[in-house]
All heavy atoms as a GROMACS GRO file, in nm:
protein
  614
    1MET      N    1  -0.612  -1.670   1.179
    1MET     CA    2  -0.490  -1.639   1.107
    1MET      C    3  -0.500  -1.527   1.014
    1MET      O    4  -0.416  -1.448   0.988
    1MET     CB    5  -0.443  -1.767   1.031
    1MET     CG    6  -0.317  -1.749   0.963
    1MET     SD    7  -0.188  -1.725   1.089
    1MET     CE    8  -0.052  -1.718   0.995
    2ARG      N    9  -0.616  -1.512   0.941
    2ARG     CA   10  -0.640  -1.404   0.854
    2ARG      C   11  -0.635  -1.267   0.938
    2ARG      O   12  -0.590  -1.166   0.879
    2ARG     CB   13  -0.771  -1.424   0.784
    2ARG     CG   14  -0.757  -1.513   0.664
    2ARG     CD   15  -0.886  -1.514   0.578
    2ARG     NE   16  -0.859  -1.624   0.484
    2ARG     CZ   17  -0.952  -1.672   0.414
    2ARG    NH1   18  -1.082  -1.620   0.432
    2ARG    NH2   19  -0.937  -1.764   0.318
    3ALA      N   20  -0.695  -1.266   1.048
    3ALA     CA   21  -0.696  -1.136   1.121
    3ALA      C   22  -0.567  -1.091   1.159
    3ALA      O   23  -0.525  -0.974   1.153
    3ALA     CB   24  -0.788  -1.156   1.246
    4ILE      N   25  -0.474  -1.193   1.197
    4ILE     CA   26  -0.333  -1.151   1.222
    4ILE      C   27  -0.262  -1.106   1.097
    4ILE      O   28  -0.197  -1.007   1.100
    4ILE     CB   29  -0.262  -1.269   1.278
    4ILE    CG1   30  -0.321  -1.319   1.424
    4ILE    CG2   31  -0.107  -1.253   1.295
    4ILE    CD1   32  -0.263  -1.441   1.477
    5ALA      N   33  -0.289  -1.170   0.983
    5ALA     CA   34  -0.223  -1.124   0.855
    5ALA      C   35  -0.272  -0.977   0.821
    5ALA      O   36  -0.196  -0.895   0.773
    5ALA     CB   37  -0.254  -1.225   0.742
    6ILE      N   38  -0.408  -0.956   0.828
    6ILE     CA   39  -0.455  -0.823   0.797
    6ILE      C   40  -0.399  -0.720   0.896
    6ILE      O   41  -0.360  -0.618   0.856
    6ILE     CB   42  -0.609  -0.831   0.803
    6ILE    CG1   43  -0.660  -0.911   0.685
    6ILE    CG2   44  -0.674  -0.694   0.798
    6ILE    CD1   45  -0.811  -0.950   0.688
    7THR      N   46  -0.396  -0.752   1.024
    7THR     CA   47  -0.344  -0.654   1.128
    7THR      C   48  -0.192  -0.627   1.097
    7THR      O   49  -0.158  -0.512   1.096
    7THR     CB   50  -0.358  -0.712   1.262
    7THR    OG1   51  -0.495  -0.753   1.285
    7THR    CG2   52  -0.310  -0.614   1.359
    8LEU      N   53  -0.116  -0.728   1.070
    8LEU     CA   54   0.029  -0.704   1.036
    8LEU      C   55   0.044  -0.620   0.910
    8LEU      O   56   0.130  -0.534   0.898
    8LEU     CB   57   0.101  -0.828   1.032
    8LEU     CG   58   0.117  -0.904   1.162
    8LEU    CD1   59   0.201  -1.044   1.146
    8LEU    CD2   60   0.209  -0.821   1.255
    9THR      N   61  -0.043  -0.645   0.798
    9THR     CA   62  -0.033  -0.574   0.682
    9THR      C   63  -0.068  -0.432   0.706
    9THR      O   64   0.003  -0.344   0.652
    9THR     CB   65  -0.121  -0.642   0.580
    9THR    OG1   66  -0.085  -0.782   0.558
    9THR    CG2   67  -0.113  -0.579   0.438
   10LEU      N   68  -0.184  -0.411   0.778
   10LEU     CA   69  -0.209  -0.272   0.802
   10LEU      C   70  -0.108  -0.196   0.881
   10LEU      O   71  -0.083  -0.079   0.862
   10LEU     CB   72  -0.352  -0.263   0.870
   10LEU     CG   73  -0.462  -0.304   0.790
   10LEU    CD1   74  -0.595  -0.309   0.871
   10LEU    CD2   75  -0.482  -0.209   0.664
   11ALA      N   76  -0.044  -0.267   0.978
   11ALA     CA   77   0.061  -0.205   1.058
   11ALA      C   78   0.185  -0.168   0.974
   11ALA      O   79   0.238  -0.057   0.989
   11ALA     CB   80   0.105  -0.301   1.175
   12LEU      N   81   0.223  -0.260   0.885
   12LEU     CA   82   0.332  -0.231   0.789
   12LEU      C   83   0.297  -0.110   0.699
   12LEU      O   84   0.378  -0.030   0.670
   12LEU     CB   85   0.368  -0.361   0.713
   12LEU     CG   86   0.474  -0.334   0.614
   12LEU    CD1   87   0.608  -0.314   0.687
   12LEU    CD2   88   0.497  -0.477   0.530
   13ALA      N   89   0.170  -0.109   0.650
   13ALA     CA   90   0.130  -0.002   0.558
   13ALA      C   91   0.135   0.134   0.636
   13ALA      O   92   0.182   0.235   0.582
   13ALA     CB   93  -0.005  -0.031   0.510
   14THR      N   94   0.089   0.123   0.757
   14THR     CA   95   0.092   0.253   0.840
   14THR      C   96   0.237   0.299   0.858
   14THR      O   97   0.264   0.424   0.849
   14THR     CB   98   0.022   0.231   0.978
   14THR    OG1   99  -0.111   0.183   0.950
   14THR    CG2  100   0.024   0.349   1.054
   15LEU      N  101   0.325   0.208   0.891
   15LEU     CA  102   0.462   0.240   0.906
   15LEU      C  103   0.527   0.305   0.785
   15LEU      O  104   0.596   0.400   0.791
   15LEU     CB  105   0.543   0.119   0.951
   15LEU     CG  106   0.694   0.130   0.966
   15LEU    CD1  107   0.730   0.223   1.072
   15LEU    CD2  108   0.764   0.010   0.983
   16LEU      N  109   0.503   0.236   0.668
   16LEU     CA  110   0.562   0.283   0.538
   16LEU      C  111   0.506   0.422   0.500
   16LEU      O  112   0.576   0.504   0.444
   16LEU     CB  113   0.535   0.176   0.430
   16LEU     CG  114   0.620   0.053   0.447
   16LEU    CD1  115   0.577  -0.046   0.337
   16LEU    CD2  116   0.769   0.079   0.441
   17LEU      N  117   0.373   0.441   0.530
   17LEU     CA  118   0.321   0.572   0.500
   17LEU      C  119   0.360   0.680   0.587
   17LEU      O  120   0.351   0.810   0.553
   17LEU     CB  121   0.164   0.561   0.489
   17LEU     CG  122   0.110   0.472   0.379
   17LEU    CD1  123  -0.045   0.456   0.388
   17LEU    CD2  124   0.141   0.532   0.237
   18SER      N  125   0.399   0.652   0.702
   18SER     CA  126   0.441   0.750   0.803
   18SER      C  127   0.587   0.803   0.784
   18SER      O  128   0.636   0.887   0.845
   18SER     CB  129   0.414   0.708   0.949
   18SER     OG  130   0.517   0.598   0.975
   19LEU      N  131   0.667   0.724   0.694
   19LEU     CA  132   0.810   0.765   0.674
   19LEU      C  133   0.815   0.892   0.598
   19LEU      O  134   0.729   0.939   0.525
   19LEU     CB  135   0.876   0.651   0.596
   19LEU     CG  136   0.895   0.514   0.678
   19LEU    CD1  137   0.955   0.417   0.583
   19LEU    CD2  138   0.973   0.537   0.789
   20ASP      N  139   0.917   0.970   0.610
   20ASP     CA  140   0.946   1.090   0.550
   20ASP      C  141   1.021   1.060   0.408
   20ASP      O  142   1.135   1.027   0.411
   20ASP     CB  143   1.037   1.186   0.630
   20ASP     CG  144   1.051   1.316   0.570
   20ASP    OD1  145   0.978   1.354   0.480
   20ASP    OD2  146   1.150   1.380   0.609
   21TYR      N  147   0.948   1.087   0.302
   21TYR     CA  148   1.000   1.054   0.165
   21TYR      C  149   1.026   1.183   0.086
   21TYR      O  150   1.039   1.175  -0.032
   21TYR     CB  151   0.905   0.973   0.086
   21TYR     CG  152   0.873   0.836   0.134
   21TYR    CD1  153   0.755   0.804   0.199
   21TYR    CD2  154   0.977   0.736   0.124
   21TYR    CE1  155   0.740   0.668   0.249
   21TYR    CE2  156   0.956   0.611   0.168
   21TYR     CZ  157   0.837   0.574   0.222
   21TYR     OH  158   0.815   0.458   0.273
   22HIS      N  159   1.058   1.295   0.161
   22HIS     CA  160   1.093   1.413   0.092
   22HIS      C  161   1.222   1.409   0.017
   22HIS      O  162   1.307   1.336   0.064
   22HIS     CB  163   1.077   1.541   0.179
   22HIS     CG  164   1.200   1.555   0.259
   22HIS    ND1  165   1.232   1.475   0.380
   22HIS    CD2  166   1.307   1.623   0.249
   22HIS    CE1  167   1.343   1.513   0.426
   22HIS    NE2  168   1.402   1.606   0.353
   23PHE      N  169   1.238   1.478  -0.098
   23PHE     CA  170   1.357   1.470  -0.180
   23PHE      C  171   1.440   1.596  -0.141
   23PHE      O  172   1.396   1.703  -0.153
   23PHE     CB  173   1.319   1.477  -0.322
   23PHE     CG  174   1.440   1.475  -0.410
   23PHE    CD1  175   1.502   1.354  -0.425
   23PHE    CD2  176   1.490   1.583  -0.470
   23PHE    CE1  177   1.619   1.339  -0.517
   23PHE    CE2  178   1.598   1.572  -0.559
   23PHE     CZ  179   1.659   1.453  -0.579
   24PRO      N  180   1.562   1.572  -0.088
   24PRO     CA  181   1.649   1.694  -0.055
   24PRO      C  182   1.689   1.764  -0.170
   24PRO      O  183   1.722   1.699  -0.274
   24PRO     CB  184   1.769   1.626   0.033
   24PRO     CG  185   1.766   1.492  -0.020
   24PRO     CD  186   1.624   1.447  -0.057
   25SER      N  187   1.695   1.894  -0.160
   25SER     CA  188   1.739   1.968  -0.279
   25SER      C  189   1.887   1.951  -0.299
   25SER      O  190   1.971   1.934  -0.209
   25SER     CB  191   1.711   2.125  -0.258
   25SER     OG  192   1.782   2.173  -0.156
   26GLY      N  193   1.930   1.951  -0.423
   26GLY     CA  194   2.074   1.918  -0.454
   26GLY      C  195   2.101   1.776  -0.482
   26GLY      O  196   2.216   1.743  -0.507
   27GLY      N  197   2.010   1.693  -0.462
   27GLY     CA  198   2.041   1.553  -0.488
   27GLY      C  199   2.098   1.470  -0.355
   27GLY      O  200   2.136   1.535  -0.274
   28SER      N  201   2.106   1.346  -0.375
   28SER     CA  202   2.143   1.268  -0.258
   28SER      C  203   2.290   1.290  -0.233
   28SER      O  204   2.337   1.281  -0.118
   28SER     CB  205   2.107   1.123  -0.266
   28SER     OG  206   2.166   1.068  -0.377
   29PHE      N  207   2.377   1.304  -0.330
   29PHE     CA  208   2.511   1.314  -0.315
   29PHE      C  209   2.542   1.438  -0.239
   29PHE      O  210   2.622   1.436  -0.145
   29PHE     CB  211   2.591   1.323  -0.444
   29PHE     CG  212   2.740   1.345  -0.433
   29PHE    CD1  213   2.816   1.239  -0.387
   29PHE    CD2  214   2.792   1.464  -0.449
   29PHE    CE1  215   2.949   1.252  -0.371
   29PHE    CE2  216   2.931   1.485  -0.439
   29PHE     CZ  217   3.013   1.379  -0.399
   30ALA      N  218   2.483   1.554  -0.273
   30ALA     CA  219   2.512   1.679  -0.197
   30ALA      C  220   2.456   1.666  -0.050
   30ALA      O  221   2.527   1.712   0.040
   30ALA     CB  222   2.437   1.793  -0.277
   31TYR      N  223   2.348   1.604  -0.036
   31TYR     CA  224   2.297   1.583   0.098
   31TYR      C  225   2.380   1.506   0.189
   31TYR      O  226   2.413   1.548   0.302
   31TYR     CB  227   2.149   1.521   0.092
   31TYR     CG  228   2.089   1.490   0.224
   31TYR    CD1  229   2.028   1.579   0.293
   31TYR    CD2  230   2.101   1.361   0.280
   31TYR    CE1  231   1.975   1.556   0.417
   31TYR    CE2  232   2.045   1.326   0.394
   31TYR     CZ  233   1.983   1.429   0.467
   31TYR     OH  234   1.922   1.414   0.597
   32TYR      N  235   2.446   1.388   0.144
   32TYR     CA  236   2.523   1.308   0.229
   32TYR      C  237   2.662   1.369   0.240
   32TYR      O  238   2.714   1.361   0.350
   32TYR     CB  239   2.532   1.170   0.166
   32TYR     CG  240   2.425   1.079   0.194
   32TYR    CD1  241   2.333   1.030   0.099
   32TYR    CD2  242   2.401   1.036   0.325
   32TYR    CE1  243   2.233   0.951   0.134
   32TYR    CE2  244   2.306   0.953   0.362
   32TYR     CZ  245   2.210   0.914   0.262
   32TYR     OH  246   2.112   0.834   0.294
   33VAL      N  247   2.712   1.438   0.145
   33VAL     CA  248   2.852   1.501   0.165
   33VAL      C  249   2.830   1.621   0.256
   33VAL      O  250   2.928   1.638   0.345
   33VAL     CB  251   2.892   1.560   0.029
   33VAL    CG1  252   3.015   1.652   0.045
   33VAL    CG2  253   2.923   1.449  -0.063
   34THR      N  254   2.724   1.699   0.271
   34THR     CA  255   2.716   1.799   0.362
   34THR      C  256   2.653   1.762   0.506
   34THR      O  257   2.690   1.833   0.603
   34THR     CB  258   2.632   1.923   0.300
   34THR    OG1  259   2.498   1.864   0.288
   34THR    CG2  260   2.688   1.970   0.187
   35ARG      N  261   2.585   1.652   0.517
   35ARG     CA  262   2.519   1.622   0.638
   35ARG      C  263   2.541   1.478   0.686
   35ARG      O  264   2.454   1.426   0.747
   35ARG     CB  265   2.368   1.647   0.629
   35ARG     CG  266   2.330   1.778   0.592
   35ARG     CD  267   2.185   1.800   0.583
   35ARG     NE  268   2.148   1.930   0.559
   35ARG     CZ  269   2.072   1.962   0.460
   35ARG    NH1  270   2.006   1.878   0.388
   35ARG    NH2  271   2.041   2.092   0.434
   36TRP      N  272   2.648   1.419   0.644
   36TRP     CA  273   2.656   1.276   0.691
   36TRP      C  274   2.691   1.242   0.842
   36TRP      O  275   2.658   1.144   0.890
   36TRP     CB  276   2.773   1.211   0.612
   36TRP     CG  277   2.919   1.261   0.634
   36TRP    CD1  278   2.976   1.371   0.562
   36TRP    CD2  279   3.001   1.214   0.721
   36TRP    NE1  280   3.098   1.391   0.623
   36TRP    CE2  281   3.132   1.291   0.724
   36TRP    CE3  282   3.006   1.112   0.826
   36TRP    CZ2  283   3.229   1.278   0.793
   36TRP    CZ3  284   3.122   1.096   0.899
   36TRP    CH2  285   3.228   1.185   0.885
   37GLU      N  286   2.724   1.362   0.910
   37GLU     CA  287   2.738   1.343   1.055
   37GLU      C  288   2.602   1.330   1.127
   37GLU      O  289   2.595   1.266   1.235
   37GLU     CB  290   2.818   1.461   1.110
   37GLU     CG  291   2.960   1.476   1.067
   37GLU     CD  292   2.967   1.575   0.940
   37GLU    OE1  293   2.864   1.621   0.890
   37GLU    OE2  294   3.077   1.587   0.893
   38GLU      N  295   2.497   1.378   1.071
   38GLU     CA  296   2.370   1.377   1.134
   38GLU      C  297   2.318   1.229   1.147
   38GLU      O  298   2.230   1.209   1.238
   38GLU     CB  299   2.262   1.454   1.041
   38GLU     CG  300   2.283   1.599   1.046
   38GLU     CD  301   2.175   1.666   0.952
   38GLU    OE1  302   2.088   1.606   0.911
   38GLU    OE2  303   2.201   1.788   0.932
   39ILE      N  304   2.363   1.133   1.065
   39ILE     CA  305   2.320   0.998   1.072
   39ILE      C  306   2.376   0.934   1.194
   39ILE      O  307   2.317   0.833   1.243
   39ILE     CB  308   2.353   0.932   0.944
   39ILE    CG1  309   2.272   0.987   0.825
   39ILE    CG2  310   2.317   0.778   0.941
   39ILE    CD1  311   2.305   0.935   0.688
   40GLY      N  312   2.490   0.980   1.243
   40GLY     CA  313   2.554   0.922   1.357
   40GLY      C  314   2.651   0.805   1.324
   40GLY      O  315   2.669   0.715   1.412
   41VAL      N  316   2.705   0.806   1.210
   41VAL     CA  317   2.781   0.691   1.161
   41VAL      C  318   2.932   0.768   1.136
   41VAL      O  319   2.931   0.876   1.087
   41VAL     CB  320   2.744   0.630   1.032
   41VAL    CG1  321   2.823   0.531   0.988
   41VAL    CG2  322   2.598   0.577   1.049
   42PRO      N  323   3.027   0.702   1.169
   42PRO     CA  324   3.165   0.767   1.170
   42PRO      C  325   3.221   0.805   1.034
   42PRO      O  326   3.304   0.895   1.022
   42PRO     CB  327   3.263   0.672   1.236
   42PRO     CG  328   3.196   0.531   1.233
   42PRO     CD  329   3.046   0.564   1.227
   43ASN      N  330   3.186   0.749   0.920
   43ASN     CA  331   3.234   0.790   0.789
   43ASN      C  332   3.121   0.798   0.691
   43ASN      O  333   3.006   0.749   0.698
   43ASN     CB  334   3.339   0.697   0.746
   43ASN     CG  335   3.310   0.558   0.728
   43ASN    OD1  336   3.192   0.532   0.681
   43ASN    ND2  337   3.397   0.462   0.763
   44LEU      N  338   3.155   0.860   0.581
   44LEU     CA  339   3.059   0.889   0.468
   44LEU      C  340   3.001   0.763   0.406
   44LEU      O  341   2.881   0.747   0.383
   44LEU     CB  342   3.121   0.979   0.362
   44LEU     CG  343   3.031   1.022   0.244
   44LEU    CD1  344   2.903   1.090   0.296
   44LEU    CD2  345   3.111   1.097   0.145
   45VAL      N  346   3.090   0.668   0.374
   45VAL     CA  347   3.043   0.547   0.295
   45VAL      C  348   2.945   0.469   0.389
   45VAL      O  349   2.843   0.429   0.348
   45VAL     CB  350   3.174   0.466   0.272
   45VAL    CG1  351   3.126   0.325   0.213
   45VAL    CG2  352   3.255   0.534   0.170
   46SER      N  353   2.975   0.461   0.523
   46SER     CA  354   2.878   0.382   0.614
   46SER      C  355   2.748   0.462   0.623
   46SER      O  356   2.648   0.408   0.642
   46SER     CB  357   2.949   0.371   0.760
   46SER     OG  358   3.053   0.282   0.745
   47ALA      N  359   2.753   0.597   0.625
   47ALA     CA  360   2.630   0.681   0.636
   47ALA      C  361   2.545   0.658   0.508
   47ALA      O  362   2.421   0.634   0.532
   47ALA     CB  363   2.671   0.820   0.642
   48ILE      N  364   2.602   0.636   0.396
   48ILE     CA  365   2.524   0.608   0.274
   48ILE      C  366   2.460   0.470   0.280
   48ILE      O  367   2.346   0.447   0.254
   48ILE     CB  368   2.606   0.636   0.146
   48ILE    CG1  369   2.643   0.778   0.128
   48ILE    CG2  370   2.524   0.583   0.023
   48ILE    CD1  371   2.744   0.806   0.024
   49LEU      N  372   2.552   0.380   0.320
   49LEU     CA  373   2.492   0.240   0.333
   49LEU      C  374   2.386   0.220   0.431
   49LEU      O  375   2.289   0.157   0.412
   49LEU     CB  376   2.611   0.146   0.360
   49LEU     CG  377   2.708   0.113   0.255
   49LEU    CD1  378   2.823   0.025   0.304
   49LEU    CD2  379   2.640   0.056   0.127
   50ALA      N  380   2.409   0.292   0.543
   50ALA     CA  381   2.304   0.279   0.657
   50ALA      C  382   2.176   0.344   0.610
   50ALA      O  383   2.070   0.304   0.641
   50ALA     CB  384   2.360   0.347   0.783
   51GLY      N  385   2.181   0.457   0.540
   51GLY     CA  386   2.065   0.543   0.493
   51GLY      C  387   1.989   0.468   0.389
   51GLY      O  388   1.864   0.440   0.398
   52TRP      N  389   2.050   0.401   0.291
   52TRP     CA  390   1.983   0.348   0.172
   52TRP      C  391   1.954   0.204   0.192
   52TRP      O  392   1.850   0.152   0.145
   52TRP     CB  393   2.061   0.372   0.040
   52TRP     CG  394   2.059   0.511  -0.003
   52TRP    CD1  395   2.161   0.596   0.010
   52TRP    CD2  396   1.952   0.573  -0.067
   52TRP    NE1  397   2.120   0.712  -0.047
   52TRP    CE2  398   1.996   0.701  -0.090
   52TRP    CE3  399   1.815   0.532  -0.099
   52TRP    CZ2  400   1.907   0.794  -0.146
   52TRP    CZ3  401   1.737   0.624  -0.168
   52TRP    CH2  402   1.782   0.763  -0.179
   53ARG      N  403   2.045   0.134   0.256
   53ARG     CA  404   2.024  -0.014   0.274
   53ARG      C  405   1.914  -0.049   0.371
   53ARG      O  406   1.850  -0.151   0.363
   53ARG     CB  407   2.157  -0.081   0.311
   53ARG     CG  408   2.263  -0.092   0.217
   53ARG     CD  409   2.234  -0.178   0.098
   53ARG     NE  410   2.195  -0.310   0.145
   53ARG     CZ  411   2.141  -0.404   0.064
   53ARG    NH1  412   2.100  -0.364  -0.059
   53ARG    NH2  413   2.122  -0.515   0.105
   54ALA      N  414   1.893   0.040   0.463
   54ALA     CA  415   1.780   0.020   0.558
   54ALA      C  416   1.651   0.011   0.473
   54ALA      O  417   1.568  -0.073   0.504
   54ALA     CB  418   1.780   0.128   0.656
   55TYR      N  419   1.626   0.115   0.392
   55TYR     CA  420   1.501   0.112   0.314
   55TYR      C  421   1.494  -0.008   0.221
   55TYR      O  422   1.392  -0.060   0.204
   55TYR     CB  423   1.492   0.239   0.227
   55TYR     CG  424   1.465   0.360   0.310
   55TYR    CD1  425   1.543   0.471   0.317
   55TYR    CD2  426   1.346   0.366   0.387
   55TYR    CE1  427   1.519   0.584   0.388
   55TYR    CE2  428   1.306   0.482   0.466
   55TYR     CZ  429   1.396   0.597   0.454
   55TYR     OH  430   1.361   0.698   0.532
   56ASP      N  431   1.609  -0.042   0.157
   56ASP     CA  432   1.615  -0.150   0.066
   56ASP      C  433   1.575  -0.282   0.143
   56ASP      O  434   1.497  -0.372   0.107
   56ASP     CB  435   1.751  -0.161   0.009
   56ASP     CG  436   1.759  -0.275  -0.100
   56ASP    OD1  437   1.654  -0.281  -0.184
   56ASP    OD2  438   1.855  -0.345  -0.102
   57SER      N  439   1.639  -0.308   0.259
   57SER     CA  440   1.612  -0.426   0.334
   57SER      C  441   1.461  -0.434   0.394
   57SER      O  442   1.397  -0.538   0.388
   57SER     CB  443   1.700  -0.433   0.458
   57SER     OG  444   1.834  -0.444   0.419
   58LEU      N  445   1.408  -0.314   0.428
   58LEU     CA  446   1.270  -0.316   0.465
   58LEU      C  447   1.177  -0.344   0.352
   58LEU      O  448   1.080  -0.422   0.373
   58LEU     CB  449   1.225  -0.177   0.523
   58LEU     CG  450   1.092  -0.153   0.564
   58LEU    CD1  451   1.058  -0.237   0.677
   58LEU    CD2  452   1.071  -0.004   0.606
   59GLY      N  453   1.208  -0.301   0.239
   59GLY     CA  454   1.130  -0.339   0.112
   59GLY      C  455   1.138  -0.482   0.080
   59GLY      O  456   1.039  -0.544   0.048
   60GLU      N  457   1.253  -0.536   0.085
   60GLU     CA  458   1.268  -0.686   0.063
   60GLU      C  459   1.195  -0.766   0.169
   60GLU      O  460   1.130  -0.866   0.126
   60GLU     CB  461   1.414  -0.725   0.061
   60GLU     CG  462   1.493  -0.664  -0.052
   60GLU     CD  463   1.636  -0.683  -0.054
   60GLU    OE1  464   1.692  -0.747   0.055
   60GLU    OE2  465   1.712  -0.635  -0.135
   61ALA      N  466   1.207  -0.733   0.292
   61ALA     CA  467   1.134  -0.800   0.399
   61ALA      C  468   0.978  -0.795   0.379
   61ALA      O  469   0.904  -0.894   0.391
   61ALA     CB  470   1.182  -0.747   0.535
   62SER      N  471   0.934  -0.680   0.342
   62SER     CA  472   0.789  -0.665   0.327
   62SER      C  473   0.738  -0.745   0.205
   62SER      O  474   0.632  -0.807   0.208
   62SER     CB  475   0.750  -0.521   0.323
   62SER     OG  476   0.809  -0.451   0.210
   63LEU      N  477   0.820  -0.744   0.096
   63LEU     CA  478   0.788  -0.824  -0.019
   63LEU      C  479   0.770  -0.972   0.005
   63LEU      O  480   0.686  -1.038  -0.029
   63LEU     CB  481   0.878  -0.807  -0.124
   63LEU     CG  482   0.856  -0.864  -0.257
   63LEU    CD1  483   0.736  -0.816  -0.330
   63LEU    CD2  484   0.976  -0.852  -0.354
   64LEU      N  485   0.870  -1.027   0.089
   64LEU     CA  486   0.879  -1.157   0.120
   64LEU      C  487   0.765  -1.192   0.218
   64LEU      O  488   0.693  -1.302   0.198
   64LEU     CB  489   1.015  -1.198   0.191
   64LEU     CG  490   1.034  -1.343   0.222
   64LEU    CD1  491   1.031  -1.432   0.103
   64LEU    CD2  492   1.164  -1.351   0.307
   65PHE      N  493   0.732  -1.108   0.318
   65PHE     CA  494   0.620  -1.124   0.397
   65PHE      C  495   0.486  -1.138   0.322
   65PHE      O  496   0.401  -1.226   0.341
   65PHE     CB  497   0.614  -1.025   0.506
   65PHE     CG  498   0.495  -1.030   0.594
   65PHE    CD1  499   0.477  -1.118   0.695
   65PHE    CD2  500   0.394  -0.942   0.575
   65PHE    CE1  501   0.371  -1.131   0.777
   65PHE    CE2  502   0.280  -0.938   0.652
   65PHE     CZ  503   0.266  -1.038   0.753
   66THR      N  504   0.468  -1.054   0.229
   66THR     CA  505   0.347  -1.041   0.150
   66THR      C  506   0.328  -1.166   0.063
   66THR      O  507   0.222  -1.224   0.052
   66THR     CB  508   0.351  -0.914   0.067
   66THR    OG1  509   0.365  -0.804   0.148
   66THR    CG2  510   0.226  -0.901  -0.012
   67ALA      N  511   0.440  -1.205   0.004
   67ALA     CA  512   0.450  -1.333  -0.072
   67ALA      C  513   0.406  -1.456   0.006
   67ALA      O  514   0.321  -1.539  -0.036
   67ALA     CB  515   0.574  -1.357  -0.145
   68VAL      N  516   0.467  -1.464   0.120
   68VAL     CA  517   0.433  -1.586   0.215
   68VAL      C  518   0.281  -1.579   0.259
   68VAL      O  519   0.211  -1.684   0.254
   68VAL     CB  520   0.528  -1.585   0.330
   68VAL    CG1  521   0.487  -1.687   0.437
   68VAL    CG2  522   0.670  -1.623   0.292
   69VAL      N  523   0.245  -1.464   0.299
   69VAL     CA  524   0.101  -1.458   0.345
   69VAL      C  525   0.004  -1.477   0.226
   69VAL      O  526  -0.099  -1.540   0.243
   69VAL     CB  527   0.070  -1.327   0.409
   69VAL    CG1  528  -0.081  -1.293   0.437
   69VAL    CG2  529   0.153  -1.314   0.541
   70GLY      N  530   0.041  -1.427   0.115
   70GLY     CA  531  -0.053  -1.446  -0.003
   70GLY      C  532  -0.064  -1.597  -0.041
   70GLY      O  533  -0.166  -1.646  -0.072
   71PHE      N  534   0.049  -1.665  -0.036
   71PHE     CA  535   0.048  -1.809  -0.067
   71PHE      C  536  -0.030  -1.888   0.034
   71PHE      O  537  -0.108  -1.979  -0.007
   71PHE     CB  538   0.193  -1.869  -0.093
   71PHE     CG  539   0.252  -1.839  -0.224
   71PHE    CD1  540   0.362  -1.766  -0.235
   71PHE    CD2  541   0.189  -1.901  -0.336
   71PHE    CE1  542   0.407  -1.747  -0.362
   71PHE    CE2  543   0.247  -1.882  -0.460
   71PHE     CZ  544   0.358  -1.803  -0.470
   72TYR      N  545  -0.011  -1.849   0.158
   72TYR     CA  546  -0.077  -1.913   0.266
   72TYR      C  547  -0.232  -1.891   0.258
   72TYR      O  548  -0.312  -1.992   0.262
   72TYR     CB  549  -0.043  -1.870   0.399
   72TYR     CG  550  -0.092  -1.943   0.513
   72TYR    CD1  551  -0.046  -2.065   0.559
   72TYR    CD2  552  -0.194  -1.888   0.592
   72TYR    CE1  553  -0.098  -2.129   0.673
   72TYR    CE2  554  -0.255  -1.953   0.702
   72TYR     CZ  555  -0.190  -2.079   0.741
   72TYR     OH  556  -0.248  -2.145   0.845
   73VAL      N  557  -0.278  -1.778   0.227
   73VAL     CA  558  -0.419  -1.747   0.208
   73VAL      C  559  -0.472  -1.811   0.071
   73VAL      O  560  -0.576  -1.868   0.073
   73VAL     CB  561  -0.442  -1.590   0.200
   73VAL    CG1  562  -0.589  -1.556   0.160
   73VAL    CG2  563  -0.414  -1.540   0.337
   74LEU      N  564  -0.391  -1.805  -0.034
   74LEU     CA  565  -0.429  -1.868  -0.160
   74LEU      C  566  -0.450  -2.015  -0.142
   74LEU      O  567  -0.543  -2.080  -0.204
   74LEU     CB  568  -0.325  -1.835  -0.260
   74LEU     CG  569  -0.354  -1.877  -0.397
   74LEU    CD1  570  -0.475  -1.810  -0.463
   74LEU    CD2  571  -0.236  -1.858  -0.493
   75LEU      N  572  -0.367  -2.082  -0.069
   75LEU     CA  573  -0.380  -2.235  -0.046
   75LEU      C  574  -0.477  -2.276   0.048
   75LEU      O  575  -0.495  -2.388   0.079
   75LEU     CB  576  -0.234  -2.286  -0.024
   75LEU     CG  577  -0.138  -2.271  -0.128
   75LEU    CD1  578  -0.005  -2.323  -0.091
   75LEU    CD2  579  -0.177  -2.343  -0.250
   76GLY      N  580  -0.546  -2.177   0.109
   76GLY     CA  581  -0.657  -2.203   0.201
   76GLY      C  582  -0.614  -2.219   0.346
   76GLY      O  583  -0.695  -2.260   0.429
   77GLY      N  584  -0.488  -2.182   0.374
   77GLY     CA  585  -0.454  -2.184   0.515
   77GLY      C  586  -0.443  -2.327   0.578
   77GLY      O  587  -0.420  -2.427   0.495
   78LYS      N  588  -0.441  -2.334   0.696
   78LYS     CA  589  -0.426  -2.469   0.770
   78LYS      C  590  -0.560  -2.556   0.749
   78LYS      O  591  -0.674  -2.500   0.776
   78LYS     CB  592  -0.405  -2.447   0.918
   78LYS     CG  593  -0.370  -2.563   1.003
   78LYS     CD  594  -0.341  -2.526   1.140
   78LYS     CE  595  -0.293  -2.647   1.218
   78LYS     NZ  596  -0.267  -2.603   1.350
   79LYS      N  597  -0.545  -2.680   0.710
   79LYS     CA  598  -0.648  -2.766   0.690
   79LYS      C  599  -0.705  -2.816   0.807
   79LYS      O  600  -0.633  -2.837   0.918
   79LYS     CB  601  -0.607  -2.884   0.603
   79LYS     CG  602  -0.563  -2.843   0.465
   79LYS     CD  603  -0.666  -2.810   0.378
   79LYS     CE  604  -0.612  -2.784   0.239
   79LYS     NZ  605  -0.707  -2.708   0.158
   80LYS      N  606  -0.838  -2.829   0.831
   80LYS     CA  607  -0.903  -2.866   0.958
   80LYS      C  608  -0.913  -3.026   0.966
   80LYS      O  609  -0.910  -3.090   0.876
   80LYS     CB  610  -1.040  -2.808   0.964
   80LYS     CG  611  -1.038  -2.664   0.981
   80LYS     CD  612  -1.168  -2.605   0.988
   80LYS     CE  613  -1.165  -2.454   1.001
   80LYS     NZ  614  -1.293  -2.391   1.013
   0.00000   0.00000   0.00000
């Protein structure tokens, strides 16, 4: 079980480190107002929600996963 937890943690860390975190010049408002069609969403509000909420949800899911695995490992895993 620990090998699976370590493998999943490393896979998640690799995914998060491979994301593009560059800061667009002009701020996020100017970026979304001028390029919202690039996201492939029909309107500006949905483009902002799709762009930012995806990162937020990924962060929440990884935090919950880390907490569950941490408690499992801390409590000794499955008893024999």
